[in-house]
Backbone and ligand atoms as CSV (ligand in chain L), in Angstrom:
chain,resi,resn,atom,element,x,y,z
A,1,UNK,N,N,211.292,-185.356,-30.368
A,1,UNK,CA,C,211.038,-183.988,-29.967
A,1,UNK,C,C,209.968,-183.956,-28.911
A,2,UNK,N,N,210.151,-183.125,-27.946
A,2,UNK,CA,C,209.174,-183.012,-26.848
A,2,UNK,C,C,207.862,-182.449,-27.370
A,3,UNK,N,N,206.756,-182.875,-26.750
A,3,UNK,CA,C,205.450,-182.345,-27.087
A,3,UNK,C,C,205.314,-180.927,-26.546
A,4,UNK,N,N,204.867,-180.037,-27.352
A,4,UNK,CA,C,204.576,-178.676,-26.937
A,4,UNK,C,C,203.054,-178.520,-26.886
A,5,UNK,N,N,202.570,-177.976,-25.774
A,5,UNK,CA,C,201.125,-177.760,-25.658
A,5,UNK,C,C,200.656,-176.881,-26.803
A,6,UNK,N,N,199.544,-177.291,-27.401
A,6,UNK,CA,C,198.966,-176.492,-28.480
A,6,UNK,C,C,198.449,-175.191,-27.892
A,7,UNK,N,N,198.592,-174.133,-28.630
A,7,UNK,CA,C,198.040,-172.854,-28.167
A,7,UNK,C,C,196.548,-172.995,-27.943
A,8,UNK,N,N,196.029,-172.281,-26.971
A,8,UNK,CA,C,194.611,-172.335,-26.635
A,8,UNK,C,C,193.756,-171.523,-27.606
A,9,UNK,N,N,194.369,-170.673,-28.342
A,9,UNK,CA,C,193.601,-169.854,-29.268
A,9,UNK,C,C,194.312,-169.771,-30.606
A,10,UNK,N,N,193.540,-169.512,-31.619
A,10,UNK,CA,C,194.142,-169.217,-32.921
A,10,UNK,C,C,194.772,-170.413,-33.590
A,11,UNK,N,N,195.303,-170.140,-34.714
A,11,UNK,CA,C,196.015,-171.150,-35.516
A,11,UNK,C,C,197.473,-170.753,-35.605
A,12,UNK,N,N,198.355,-171.729,-35.750
A,12,UNK,CA,C,199.770,-171.383,-35.880
A,12,UNK,C,C,199.977,-170.433,-37.074
A,13,UNK,N,N,200.847,-169.489,-36.889
A,13,UNK,CA,C,201.126,-168.554,-37.953
A,13,UNK,C,C,201.845,-169.211,-39.097
A,14,UNK,N,N,201.698,-168.624,-40.274
A,14,UNK,CA,C,202.327,-169.226,-41.453
A,14,UNK,C,C,203.602,-168.513,-41.821
A,15,UNK,N,N,203.703,-167.267,-41.478
A,15,UNK,CA,C,204.910,-166.543,-41.850
A,15,UNK,C,C,205.602,-166.019,-40.588
A,16,UNK,N,N,205.452,-164.731,-40.340
A,16,UNK,CA,C,206.122,-164.141,-39.197
A,16,UNK,C,C,205.266,-164.233,-37.930
A,17,UNK,N,N,204.024,-164.554,-38.093
A,17,UNK,CA,C,203.129,-164.576,-36.936
A,17,UNK,C,C,203.148,-165.970,-36.288
A,18,UNK,N,N,203.422,-166.016,-35.018
A,18,UNK,CA,C,203.464,-167.276,-34.291
A,18,UNK,C,C,202.399,-167.243,-33.204
A,19,UNK,N,N,201.587,-168.275,-33.182
A,19,UNK,CA,C,200.551,-168.342,-32.131
A,19,UNK,C,C,201.197,-168.419,-30.769
A,20,UNK,N,N,200.614,-167.740,-29.787
A,20,UNK,CA,C,201.214,-167.779,-28.455
A,20,UNK,C,C,201.138,-169.163,-27.838
A,21,UNK,N,N,202.106,-169.448,-26.993
A,21,UNK,CA,C,202.134,-170.727,-26.280
A,21,UNK,C,C,201.233,-170.574,-25.058
A,22,UNK,N,N,200.072,-171.175,-25.114
A,22,UNK,CA,C,199.091,-171.058,-24.029
A,22,UNK,C,C,198.715,-172.452,-23.545
A,23,UNK,N,N,198.323,-172.580,-22.283
A,23,UNK,CA,C,197.928,-173.910,-21.788
A,23,UNK,C,C,196.598,-174.358,-22.358
A,24,UNK,N,N,196.412,-175.668,-22.390
A,24,UNK,CA,C,195.154,-176.252,-22.799
A,24,UNK,C,C,194.218,-176.204,-21.584
A,25,UNK,N,N,193.452,-175.141,-21.472
A,25,UNK,CA,C,192.653,-174.915,-20.263
A,25,UNK,C,C,191.441,-175.854,-20.219
A,26,UNK,N,N,191.192,-176.606,-21.276
A,26,UNK,CA,C,190.061,-177.545,-21.287
A,26,UNK,C,C,190.498,-178.932,-20.788
A,27,UNK,N,N,191.802,-179.148,-20.661
A,27,UNK,CA,C,192.269,-180.422,-20.151
A,27,UNK,C,C,191.707,-180.655,-18.742
A,28,UNK,N,N,190.945,-181.754,-18.539
A,28,UNK,CA,C,190.272,-181.916,-17.244
A,28,UNK,C,C,191.204,-182.004,-16.064
A,29,UNK,N,N,192.466,-182.373,-16.275
A,29,UNK,CA,C,193.395,-182.505,-15.170
A,29,UNK,C,C,193.602,-181.138,-14.471
A,30,UNK,N,N,193.628,-180.077,-15.267
A,30,UNK,CA,C,193.909,-178.763,-14.721
A,30,UNK,C,C,192.797,-177.735,-14.969
A,31,UNK,N,N,191.709,-178.132,-15.598
A,31,UNK,CA,C,190.645,-177.192,-15.955
A,31,UNK,C,C,190.172,-176.356,-14.755
A,32,UNK,N,N,189.962,-176.935,-13.569
A,32,UNK,CA,C,189.502,-176.113,-12.433
A,32,UNK,C,C,190.534,-175.038,-12.043
A,33,UNK,N,N,191.791,-175.366,-12.197
A,33,UNK,CA,C,192.853,-174.387,-11.902
A,33,UNK,C,C,192.751,-173.195,-12.846
A,34,UNK,N,N,192.582,-173.456,-14.123
A,34,UNK,CA,C,192.516,-172.359,-15.094
A,34,UNK,C,C,191.224,-171.601,-14.983
A,35,UNK,N,N,190.149,-172.308,-14.636
A,35,UNK,CA,C,188.852,-171.606,-14.457
A,35,UNK,C,C,188.957,-170.614,-13.297
A,36,UNK,N,N,189.588,-171.032,-12.219
A,36,UNK,CA,C,189.754,-170.152,-11.065
A,36,UNK,C,C,190.594,-168.937,-11.459
A,37,UNK,N,N,191.590,-169.152,-12.284
A,37,UNK,CA,C,192.478,-168.065,-12.690
A,37,UNK,C,C,191.687,-166.978,-13.435
A,38,UNK,N,N,190.661,-167.382,-14.205
A,38,UNK,CA,C,189.857,-166.382,-14.922
A,38,UNK,C,C,189.110,-165.498,-13.944
A,39,UNK,N,N,188.916,-165.976,-12.698
A,39,UNK,CA,C,188.237,-165.199,-11.674
A,39,UNK,C,C,189.247,-164.528,-10.736
A,40,UNK,N,N,190.549,-164.630,-11.072
A,40,UNK,CA,C,191.570,-164.015,-10.232
A,40,UNK,C,C,191.782,-164.771,-8.936
A,41,UNK,N,N,191.653,-166.077,-8.988
A,41,UNK,CA,C,191.832,-166.929,-7.797
A,41,UNK,C,C,192.838,-168.039,-8.132
A,42,UNK,N,N,193.547,-168.467,-7.098
A,42,UNK,CA,C,194.509,-169.551,-7.247
A,42,UNK,C,C,193.922,-170.812,-6.620
A,43,UNK,N,N,193.676,-171.819,-7.453
A,43,UNK,CA,C,193.068,-173.069,-7.002
A,43,UNK,C,C,194.080,-174.218,-7.113
A,44,UNK,N,N,194.164,-175.000,-6.050
A,44,UNK,CA,C,195.082,-176.138,-5.949
A,44,UNK,C,C,194.257,-177.391,-5.669
A,45,UNK,N,N,194.682,-178.507,-6.169
A,45,UNK,CA,C,193.983,-179.763,-5.906
A,45,UNK,C,C,194.452,-180.341,-4.562
A,46,UNK,N,N,193.491,-180.785,-3.794
A,46,UNK,CA,C,193.758,-181.411,-2.488
A,46,UNK,C,C,193.206,-182.810,-2.449
A,47,UNK,N,N,193.756,-183.607,-1.545
A,47,UNK,CA,C,193.195,-184.927,-1.222
A,47,UNK,C,C,192.297,-184.796,-0.033
A,48,UNK,N,N,190.979,-185.054,-0.171
A,48,UNK,CA,C,190.096,-184.928,0.991
A,48,UNK,C,C,190.349,-185.996,2.025
A,49,UNK,N,N,191.007,-187.090,1.652
A,49,UNK,CA,C,191.243,-188.168,2.597
A,49,UNK,C,C,192.255,-187.830,3.659
A,50,UNK,N,N,193.327,-187.103,3.235
A,50,UNK,CA,C,194.395,-186.789,4.216
A,50,UNK,C,C,194.690,-185.291,4.228
A,51,UNK,N,N,193.998,-184.525,3.417
A,51,UNK,CA,C,194.147,-183.058,3.388
A,51,UNK,C,C,195.449,-182.582,2.762
A,52,UNK,N,N,196.171,-183.470,2.090
A,52,UNK,CA,C,197.448,-183.088,1.464
A,52,UNK,C,C,197.184,-182.342,0.163
A,53,UNK,N,N,197.901,-181.247,-0.062
A,53,UNK,CA,C,197.781,-180.591,-1.372
A,53,UNK,C,C,198.430,-181.449,-2.427
A,54,UNK,N,N,197.873,-181.382,-3.632
A,54,UNK,CA,C,198.336,-182.187,-4.775
A,54,UNK,C,C,198.775,-181.239,-5.870
A,55,UNK,N,N,199.989,-180.848,-5.879
A,55,UNK,CA,C,200.454,-179.955,-6.941
A,55,UNK,C,C,201.853,-180.314,-7.386
A,56,UNK,N,N,202.059,-180.542,-8.676
A,56,UNK,CA,C,201.022,-180.626,-9.708
A,56,UNK,C,C,200.155,-181.857,-9.495
A,57,UNK,N,N,198.932,-181.844,-10.059
A,57,UNK,CA,C,198.055,-182.992,-9.896
A,57,UNK,C,C,198.717,-184.287,-10.358
A,58,UNK,N,N,198.468,-185.337,-9.620
A,58,UNK,CA,C,199.044,-186.639,-9.940
A,58,UNK,C,C,197.911,-187.673,-10.016
A,59,UNK,N,N,198.326,-188.880,-10.393
A,59,UNK,CA,C,197.360,-189.975,-10.586
A,59,UNK,C,C,196.627,-190.273,-9.296
A,60,UNK,N,N,197.364,-190.304,-8.179
A,60,UNK,CA,C,196.740,-190.510,-6.889
A,60,UNK,C,C,197.527,-189.729,-5.830
A,61,UNK,N,N,196.991,-189.717,-4.635
A,61,UNK,CA,C,197.625,-188.953,-3.569
A,61,UNK,C,C,198.940,-189.599,-3.162
A,62,UNK,N,N,200.010,-188.815,-3.148
A,62,UNK,CA,C,201.315,-189.380,-2.780
A,62,UNK,C,C,201.403,-189.650,-1.283
A,63,UNK,N,N,200.517,-189.025,-0.504
A,63,UNK,CA,C,200.599,-189.191,0.940
A,63,UNK,C,C,199.813,-190.422,1.423
A,64,UNK,N,N,198.577,-190.589,0.928
A,64,UNK,CA,C,197.733,-191.679,1.426
A,64,UNK,C,C,197.291,-192.617,0.301
A,65,UNK,N,N,197.684,-192.355,-0.912
A,65,UNK,CA,C,197.373,-193.151,-2.098
A,65,UNK,C,C,195.896,-193.133,-2.472
A,66,UNK,N,N,195.148,-192.165,-1.941
A,66,UNK,CA,C,193.742,-192.016,-2.287
A,66,UNK,C,C,193.558,-191.546,-3.714
A,67,UNK,N,N,192.333,-191.737,-4.201
A,67,UNK,CA,C,192.020,-191.376,-5.597
A,67,UNK,C,C,190.956,-190.275,-5.679
A,68,UNK,N,N,190.528,-189.759,-4.550
A,68,UNK,CA,C,189.531,-188.686,-4.542
A,68,UNK,C,C,190.241,-187.323,-4.404
A,69,UNK,N,N,189.718,-186.361,-5.130
A,69,UNK,CA,C,190.348,-185.030,-5.079
A,69,UNK,C,C,189.289,-183.962,-5.028
A,70,UNK,N,N,189.687,-182.810,-4.523
A,70,UNK,CA,C,188.834,-181.653,-4.575
A,70,UNK,C,C,189.735,-180.427,-4.783
A,71,UNK,N,N,189.116,-179.408,-5.349
A,71,UNK,CA,C,189.862,-178.159,-5.610
A,71,UNK,C,C,189.520,-177.138,-4.571
A,72,UNK,N,N,190.532,-176.444,-4.097
A,72,UNK,CA,C,190.296,-175.395,-3.096
A,72,UNK,C,C,191.097,-174.132,-3.517
A,73,UNK,N,N,190.479,-173.009,-3.256
A,73,UNK,CA,C,191.183,-171.753,-3.493
A,73,UNK,C,C,192.118,-171.508,-2.314
A,74,UNK,N,N,193.341,-171.090,-2.637
A,74,UNK,CA,C,194.331,-170.859,-1.589
A,74,UNK,C,C,194.882,-169.438,-1.730
A,75,UNK,N,N,195.585,-168.992,-0.717
A,75,UNK,CA,C,196.204,-167.681,-0.751
A,75,UNK,C,C,197.174,-167.613,-1.934
A,76,UNK,N,N,197.060,-166.549,-2.721
A,76,UNK,CA,C,197.878,-166.415,-3.922
A,76,UNK,C,C,199.146,-165.612,-3.654
A,77,UNK,N,N,199.770,-165.935,-2.560
A,77,UNK,CA,C,201.049,-165.314,-2.192
A,77,UNK,C,C,202.037,-166.409,-1.865
A,78,UNK,N,N,203.305,-166.061,-1.943
A,78,UNK,CA,C,204.329,-167.030,-1.617
A,78,UNK,C,C,205.675,-166.349,-1.570
A,79,UNK,N,N,206.704,-167.186,-1.585
A,79,UNK,CA,C,208.063,-166.687,-1.569
A,79,UNK,C,C,208.827,-167.352,-2.687
A,80,UNK,N,N,209.820,-166.611,-3.204
A,80,UNK,CA,C,210.629,-167.149,-4.300
A,80,UNK,C,C,211.522,-168.255,-3.776
A,81,UNK,N,N,211.320,-169.459,-4.256
A,81,UNK,CA,C,212.132,-170.612,-3.851
A,81,UNK,C,C,213.417,-170.659,-4.692
A,82,UNK,N,N,213.230,-170.576,-6.013
A,82,UNK,CA,C,214.355,-170.459,-6.929
A,82,UNK,C,C,213.838,-169.923,-8.244
A,83,UNK,N,N,214.707,-169.726,-9.213
A,83,UNK,CA,C,214.259,-169.164,-10.491
A,83,UNK,C,C,215.300,-169.483,-11.553
A,84,UNK,N,N,214.926,-169.332,-12.787
A,84,UNK,CA,C,215.897,-169.362,-13.873
A,84,UNK,C,C,215.578,-168.245,-14.842
A,85,UNK,N,N,216.602,-167.833,-15.546
A,85,UNK,CA,C,216.445,-166.784,-16.539
A,85,UNK,C,C,216.619,-167.383,-17.915
A,86,UNK,N,N,215.603,-167.234,-18.738
A,86,UNK,CA,C,215.637,-167.700,-20.118
A,86,UNK,C,C,216.245,-166.593,-20.973
A,87,UNK,N,N,217.362,-166.898,-21.594
A,87,UNK,CA,C,217.995,-165.927,-22.497
A,87,UNK,C,C,217.771,-166.311,-23.944
A,88,UNK,N,N,217.301,-167.542,-24.153
A,88,UNK,CA,C,216.870,-167.994,-25.476
A,88,UNK,C,C,215.427,-168.440,-25.331
A,89,UNK,N,N,214.575,-168.000,-26.225
A,89,UNK,CA,C,213.153,-168.308,-26.124
A,89,UNK,C,C,212.908,-169.792,-26.203
A,90,UNK,N,N,212.067,-170.299,-25.305
A,90,UNK,CA,C,211.703,-171.713,-25.332
A,90,UNK,C,C,210.650,-171.985,-26.402
A,91,UNK,N,N,210.062,-170.921,-26.930
A,91,UNK,CA,C,209.022,-171.039,-27.963
A,91,UNK,C,C,209.138,-169.777,-28.833
A,92,UNK,N,N,208.951,-169.870,-30.127
A,92,UNK,CA,C,209.127,-168.699,-30.975
A,92,UNK,C,C,208.271,-167.512,-30.578
A,93,UNK,N,N,207.091,-167.762,-29.978
A,93,UNK,CA,C,206.217,-166.645,-29.618
A,93,UNK,C,C,206.793,-165.847,-28.434
A,94,UNK,N,N,207.805,-166.381,-27.783
A,94,UNK,CA,C,208.409,-165.688,-26.648
A,94,UNK,C,C,209.699,-164.953,-26.996
A,95,UNK,N,N,210.045,-164.985,-28.304
A,95,UNK,CA,C,211.333,-164.451,-28.711
A,95,UNK,C,C,211.500,-162.982,-28.353
A,96,UNK,N,N,210.418,-162.221,-28.405
A,96,UNK,CA,C,210.511,-160.776,-28.117
A,96,UNK,C,C,210.526,-160.500,-26.626
A,97,UNK,N,N,210.417,-161.533,-25.794
A,97,UNK,CA,C,210.338,-161.313,-24.340
A,97,UNK,C,C,211.638,-161.667,-23.608
A,98,UNK,N,N,212.573,-162.332,-24.259
A,98,UNK,CA,C,213.807,-162.679,-23.590
A,98,UNK,C,C,214.669,-161.441,-23.369
A,99,UNK,N,N,215.475,-161.407,-22.310
A,99,UNK,CA,C,215.506,-162.417,-21.235
A,99,UNK,C,C,214.359,-162.199,-20.258
A,100,UNK,N,N,213.846,-163.313,-19.739
A,100,UNK,CA,C,212.803,-163.224,-18.723
A,100,UNK,C,C,213.041,-164.311,-17.673
A,101,UNK,N,N,212.454,-164.098,-16.497
A,101,UNK,CA,C,212.653,-165.020,-15.396
A,101,UNK,C,C,211.412,-165.875,-15.173
A,102,UNK,N,N,211.644,-167.139,-14.861
A,102,UNK,CA,C,210.583,-168.033,-14.422
A,102,UNK,C,C,210.870,-168.409,-12.979
A,103,UNK,N,N,209.868,-168.276,-12.168
A,103,UNK,CA,C,210.038,-168.516,-10.718
A,103,UNK,C,C,209.451,-169.842,-10.321
A,104,UNK,N,N,210.069,-170.456,-9.296
A,104,UNK,CA,C,209.446,-171.515,-8.525
A,104,UNK,C,C,209.041,-170.861,-7.214
A,105,UNK,N,N,207.742,-170.731,-7.035
A,105,UNK,CA,C,207.174,-170.026,-5.866
A,105,UNK,C,C,206.740,-171.086,-4.872
A,106,UNK,N,N,207.153,-170.940,-3.615
A,106,UNK,CA,C,206.643,-171.830,-2.582
A,106,UNK,C,C,205.505,-171.147,-1.868
A,107,UNK,N,N,204.338,-171.788,-1.899
A,107,UNK,CA,C,203.124,-171.228,-1.291
A,107,UNK,C,C,203.114,-171.545,0.197
A,108,UNK,N,N,202.315,-170.803,0.980
A,108,UNK,CA,C,202.238,-171.073,2.415
A,108,UNK,C,C,201.836,-172.521,2.742
A,109,UNK,N,N,201.081,-173.152,1.827
A,109,UNK,CA,C,200.660,-174.556,2.080
A,109,UNK,C,C,201.799,-175.547,1.729
A,110,UNK,N,N,202.933,-175.036,1.255
A,110,UNK,CA,C,204.105,-175.869,1.077
A,110,UNK,C,C,204.351,-176.339,-0.332
A,111,UNK,N,N,203.424,-176.145,-1.256
A,111,UNK,CA,C,203.664,-176.605,-2.625
A,111,UNK,C,C,204.443,-175.549,-3.397
A,112,UNK,N,N,205.156,-176.023,-4.408
A,112,UNK,CA,C,205.905,-175.129,-5.280
A,112,UNK,C,C,205.200,-175.077,-6.628
A,113,UNK,N,N,205.175,-173.880,-7.197
A,113,UNK,CA,C,204.477,-173.645,-8.462
A,113,UNK,C,C,205.381,-172.816,-9.358
A,114,UNK,N,N,205.421,-173.184,-10.637
A,114,UNK,CA,C,206.222,-172.428,-11.602
A,114,UNK,C,C,205.383,-171.360,-12.255
A,115,UNK,N,N,206.005,-170.255,-12.559
A,115,UNK,CA,C,205.298,-169.197,-13.265
A,115,UNK,C,C,206.252,-168.067,-13.627
A,116,UNK,N,N,205.853,-167.286,-14.612
A,116,UNK,CA,C,206.650,-166.151,-14.999
A,116,UNK,C,C,206.818,-165.158,-13.869
A,117,UNK,N,N,208.030,-164.665,-13.706
A,117,UNK,CA,C,208.318,-163.651,-12.676
A,117,UNK,C,C,208.448,-162.324,-13.408
A,118,UNK,N,N,207.689,-161.333,-12.999
A,118,UNK,CA,C,207.738,-160.043,-13.640
A,118,UNK,C,C,207.655,-158.941,-12.568
A,119,UNK,N,N,207.843,-157.717,-13.020
A,119,UNK,CA,C,207.754,-156.593,-12.094
A,119,UNK,C,C,209.001,-156.383,-11.282
A,120,UNK,N,N,210.090,-157.017,-11.637
A,120,UNK,CA,C,211.342,-156.852,-10.911
A,120,UNK,C,C,212.491,-156.969,-11.921
A,121,UNK,N,N,213.477,-156.097,-11.782
A,121,UNK,CA,C,214.662,-156.181,-12.629
A,121,UNK,C,C,215.357,-157.507,-12.369
A,122,UNK,N,N,215.866,-158.129,-13.416
A,122,UNK,CA,C,216.492,-159.448,-13.245
A,122,UNK,C,C,217.614,-159.411,-12.206
A,123,UNK,N,N,218.360,-158.347,-12.168
A,123,UNK,CA,C,219.478,-158.272,-11.219
A,123,UNK,C,C,219.007,-158.033,-9.787
A,124,UNK,N,N,217.731,-157.694,-9.629
A,124,UNK,CA,C,217.196,-157.423,-8.294
A,124,UNK,C,C,216.456,-158.609,-7.692
A,125,UNK,N,N,216.373,-159.710,-8.441
A,125,UNK,CA,C,215.674,-160.893,-7.937
A,125,UNK,C,C,216.449,-161.460,-6.762
A,126,UNK,N,N,215.714,-161.794,-5.691
A,126,UNK,CA,C,216.338,-162.348,-4.499
A,126,UNK,C,C,215.554,-163.581,-4.030
A,127,UNK,N,N,216.290,-164.650,-3.752
A,127,UNK,CA,C,215.674,-165.848,-3.197
A,127,UNK,C,C,214.957,-165.449,-1.907
A,128,UNK,N,N,213.735,-165.918,-1.740
A,128,UNK,CA,C,212.957,-165.622,-0.541
A,128,UNK,C,C,212.099,-164.392,-0.618
A,129,UNK,N,N,212.230,-163.645,-1.707
A,129,UNK,CA,C,211.434,-162.403,-1.806
A,129,UNK,C,C,209.948,-162.751,-1.844
A,130,UNK,N,N,209.105,-161.951,-1.157
A,130,UNK,CA,C,207.668,-162.215,-1.154
A,130,UNK,C,C,207.096,-161.914,-2.532
A,131,UNK,N,N,206.221,-162.792,-2.975
A,131,UNK,CA,C,205.602,-162.662,-4.294
A,131,UNK,C,C,204.087,-162.796,-4.165
A,132,UNK,N,N,203.423,-162.238,-5.149
A,132,UNK,CA,C,201.977,-162.358,-5.208
A,132,UNK,C,C,201.568,-162.664,-6.647
A,133,UNK,N,N,200.540,-163.479,-6.793
A,133,UNK,CA,C,200.090,-163.846,-8.137
A,133,UNK,C,C,199.535,-162.616,-8.848
A,134,UNK,N,N,199.764,-162.598,-10.154
A,134,UNK,CA,C,199.220,-161.560,-11.027
A,134,UNK,C,C,198.527,-162.305,-12.164
A,135,UNK,N,N,197.259,-162.004,-12.367
A,135,UNK,CA,C,196.460,-162.732,-13.360
A,135,UNK,C,C,196.448,-161.985,-14.672
A,136,UNK,N,N,196.929,-162.648,-15.693
A,136,UNK,CA,C,197.152,-162.025,-16.993
A,136,UNK,C,C,196.202,-162.662,-18.001
A,137,UNK,N,N,195.145,-161.934,-18.349
A,137,UNK,CA,C,194.153,-162.485,-19.289
A,137,UNK,C,C,194.718,-162.439,-20.699
A,138,UNK,N,N,194.738,-163.583,-21.352
A,138,UNK,CA,C,195.211,-163.677,-22.697
A,138,UNK,C,C,194.108,-163.902,-23.721
A,139,UNK,N,N,192.961,-164.342,-23.249
A,139,UNK,CA,C,191.794,-164.544,-24.101
A,139,UNK,C,C,190.630,-164.726,-23.118
A,140,UNK,N,N,189.375,-164.788,-23.641
A,140,UNK,CA,C,188.249,-164.965,-22.708
A,140,UNK,C,C,188.393,-166.257,-21.878
A,141,UNK,N,N,189.052,-167.277,-22.418
A,141,UNK,CA,C,189.170,-168.550,-21.715
A,141,UNK,C,C,190.485,-168.698,-20.944
A,142,UNK,N,N,191.506,-167.995,-21.377
A,142,UNK,CA,C,192.850,-168.251,-20.836
A,142,UNK,C,C,193.346,-167.055,-20.031
A,143,UNK,N,N,193.556,-167.277,-18.760
A,143,UNK,CA,C,194.202,-166.296,-17.907
A,143,UNK,C,C,195.442,-166.967,-17.303
A,144,UNK,N,N,196.581,-166.393,-17.590
A,144,UNK,CA,C,197.838,-166.969,-17.090
A,144,UNK,C,C,198.105,-166.424,-15.690
A,145,UNK,N,N,198.898,-167.160,-14.928
A,145,UNK,CA,C,199.272,-166.731,-13.583
A,145,UNK,C,C,200.763,-166.397,-13.585
A,146,UNK,N,N,201.063,-165.106,-13.429
A,146,UNK,CA,C,202.417,-164.651,-13.294
A,146,UNK,C,C,202.653,-164.328,-11.822
A,147,UNK,N,N,203.915,-164.085,-11.489
A,147,UNK,CA,C,204.252,-163.742,-10.119
A,147,UNK,C,C,205.049,-162.454,-10.116
A,148,UNK,N,N,204.756,-161.616,-9.129
A,148,UNK,CA,C,205.415,-160.308,-9.049
A,148,UNK,C,C,205.687,-160.013,-7.566
A,149,UNK,N,N,206.628,-159.106,-7.308
A,149,UNK,CA,C,206.897,-158.768,-5.905
A,149,UNK,C,C,205.615,-158.332,-5.180
A,150,UNK,N,N,205.456,-158.830,-3.956
A,150,UNK,CA,C,204.299,-158.491,-3.134
A,150,UNK,C,C,204.617,-157.204,-2.388
A,151,UNK,N,N,204.060,-156.109,-2.912
A,151,UNK,CA,C,204.395,-154.822,-2.340
A,151,UNK,C,C,203.681,-154.543,-1.017
A,152,UNK,N,N,202.699,-155.401,-0.678
A,152,UNK,CA,C,202.061,-155.229,0.638
A,152,UNK,C,C,202.970,-155.665,1.756
A,153,UNK,N,N,203.928,-156.549,1.397
A,153,UNK,CA,C,204.972,-156.935,2.385
A,153,UNK,C,C,204.527,-157.829,3.489
A,154,UNK,N,N,203.347,-158.405,3.398
A,154,UNK,CA,C,202.893,-159.296,4.491
A,154,UNK,C,C,202.647,-160.708,3.972
A,155,UNK,N,N,203.428,-161.100,2.976
A,155,UNK,CA,C,203.254,-162.463,2.437
A,155,UNK,C,C,203.714,-163.498,3.449
L,1,ZN,ZN,ZN,195.793,-188.221,0.647
């Protein structure tokens, strides 16, 4: 069975209550990303040696094989690259939310990022639509990054 990230808060429910599926924001691999999200910012790891973005973070830079990294805040807008619609919950805590869409968003810096797509009817989703990050606080430590149509229209 695949490993499921432990919820960042609370204890698993014993009866009808199921702890939400939240990321481990203390994991050092992604901690700066989640810390930035609590401030409403989108942070991506970069290689200072060749300036290549590293997303998702990897063991070393795929472009120059360097091992040094730094985190930079980037524009939190992008375009819908592709998406899928979950009609069966991937985790019991999501059962009341199906059907929902998960987007692969391509950022202006070229990396693709997965996240919940909201604020648009499922039948109105269009490849290439401009999106903007929406920061959803789930606890003092955990802020999730969802994506929604960019109504400013200048993504
Ligand atoms: Zn590099």
